C-alpha positions as CSV (number, residue, x, y, z in Angstrom):
1,X,132.4,140.6,140.9
2,X,134.1,137.5,139.7
3,X,134.9,136.2,143.2
4,X,131.3,137.1,144.3
5,X,129.9,135.6,141.3
6,X,128.0,139.0,140.6
7,X,126.7,140.3,137.5
8,X,127.9,143.8,136.5
9,X,128.9,146.4,133.9
10,X,132.6,147.9,133.7
11,X,132.6,151.4,131.9
12,X,135.4,153.3,130.6
13,X,135.5,156.7,128.8
14,X,138.2,156.8,126.4
15,X,138.4,159.4,123.4
16,X,138.4,160.0,119.7
17,X,141.9,161.2,120.6
18,X,142.9,157.6,120.7
19,X,142.1,157.1,117.0
20,X,145.1,158.8,115.6
21,X,148.3,160.5,116.3
22,X,147.9,163.7,118.3
23,X,150.7,166.1,118.3
24,X,151.4,167.9,121.6
25,X,148.9,165.5,123.3
26,X,150.8,162.3,123.2
27,X,150.2,161.1,126.6
28,X,146.4,162.0,126.4
29,X,145.8,160.2,123.0
30,X,148.0,157.0,124.2
31,X,146.0,156.7,127.7
32,X,143.0,156.9,125.8
33,X,144.1,154.4,123.4
34,X,145.0,152.1,126.0
35,X,141.6,152.4,127.6
36,X,139.7,151.3,124.5
37,X,142.2,148.4,123.8
38,X,141.9,147.4,127.3
39,X,138.1,147.3,127.3
40,X,137.9,145.4,124.1
41,X,140.5,143.0,125.6
42,X,138.8,142.7,128.9
43,X,135.2,142.0,127.6
44,X,135.5,138.7,126.3
45,X,137.2,137.7,129.7
46,X,134.2,138.3,131.8
47,X,131.1,138.1,129.3
48,X,130.5,134.5,130.0
49,X,130.1,135.4,133.9
50,X,127.5,138.2,133.2
51,X,129.8,141.0,133.2
52,X,129.5,143.6,130.5
53,X,132.5,146.0,129.6
54,X,131.7,149.1,127.5
55,X,134.0,151.8,126.6
56,X,132.7,155.1,125.2
57,X,134.7,157.2,122.5
58,X,132.9,160.6,122.9
59,X,133.5,163.7,120.7
60,X,134.4,166.8,122.7
61,X,132.5,167.3,125.9
62,X,131.7,170.6,127.8
63,X,133.9,170.0,130.6
64,X,136.7,171.8,132.8
65,X,139.2,169.8,130.7
66,X,138.7,172.3,128.0
67,X,139.6,175.1,130.4
68,X,143.1,174.0,130.6
69,X,143.7,173.9,127.0
70,X,147.1,175.9,127.6
71,X,146.2,178.1,124.6
72,X,146.3,174.9,122.2
73,X,143.9,176.3,119.1
74,X,142.9,172.5,118.3
75,X,141.5,172.0,121.8
76,X,139.9,175.5,121.9
77,X,138.2,175.1,118.6
78,X,136.8,171.3,119.6
79,X,134.9,173.4,122.4
80,X,132.8,174.8,119.7
81,X,131.4,171.6,119.0
82,X,131.4,170.2,122.5
83,X,128.3,168.3,123.7
84,X,127.1,168.6,127.3
85,X,128.6,166.0,129.9
86,X,125.0,164.1,130.1
87,X,125.6,162.8,126.7
88,X,128.3,160.7,127.9
89,X,125.9,159.1,130.7
90,X,123.1,158.7,128.3
91,X,125.3,156.9,125.8
92,X,126.7,154.7,128.4
93,X,123.1,153.7,129.6
94,X,122.0,153.3,126.2
95,X,124.8,151.1,125.0
96,X,125.5,148.9,128.3
97,X,125.2,145.2,127.5
98,X,124.5,145.8,123.8
99,X,128.3,146.7,122.7
100,X,131.9,146.7,124.0
101,X,133.0,150.0,121.9
102,X,130.7,153.2,121.5
103,X,131.7,156.0,119.2
104,X,129.7,159.0,120.2
105,X,129.4,162.4,118.2
106,X,130.5,163.5,114.8
107,X,134.4,164.0,115.8
108,X,134.5,160.2,116.7
109,X,132.7,159.2,113.7
110,X,134.7,161.2,111.3
111,X,138.0,160.1,112.8
112,X,136.9,156.6,112.6
113,X,135.7,157.0,109.0
114,X,139.1,158.8,108.3
115,X,141.2,155.6,109.6
116,X,138.8,153.5,107.6
117,X,139.6,155.2,104.1
118,X,143.4,156.2,104.7
119,X,145.8,153.8,106.8
120,X,146.7,154.7,110.1
121,X,150.4,153.9,109.4
122,X,150.1,156.4,106.4
123,X,148.6,159.2,108.7
124,X,151.5,158.5,111.3
125,X,154.0,158.6,108.7
126,X,152.6,161.8,107.1
127,X,152.0,164.0,110.2
128,X,155.8,164.6,111.3
129,X,156.2,166.1,107.6
130,X,153.0,168.4,107.9
131,X,153.6,169.6,111.6
132,X,155.1,173.0,110.3
133,X,151.3,173.5,109.2
134,X,149.8,173.2,112.6
135,X,149.5,176.5,114.6
136,X,149.8,174.8,117.8
137,X,153.1,173.2,116.9
138,X,154.5,176.4,115.6
139,X,153.6,177.9,118.9
140,X,155.3,175.3,120.8
141,X,158.7,175.7,118.6
142,X,158.5,179.4,119.6
143,X,158.3,178.7,123.2
144,X,161.1,176.0,123.1
145,X,163.0,178.7,121.4
146,X,162.3,181.4,124.3
147,X,163.9,179.2,126.9
């Protein structure tokens, strides 16, 4: 777009999983956090040239992603509040050119509110001490002991 002096829109779909530490989903959460930060960093570089950048952080979406939960209860329970995929497209079109980061859905808003009230560092320090309370973590430990 820059070389051809074209205006345009670059979009990314991140996730509310990138807002806080996600035990047992470390790669997924990290890559989603990367996408949001990348988009926010790229936006000021190209805005002057008529290129908008938008990253959407949707709440759980009804997709095949949830079919591959591997038995993780937290993922299976997120499917109960999942929105249809069209919500992401609608959010992209409604937000293009208006903002850089757009949170969509109750999970995204709730997690963003949490890290505004409780410091991210504090949550990160607390989670390792609370892992034993997580059913998915206990199932993970059991599987490790069976090997």
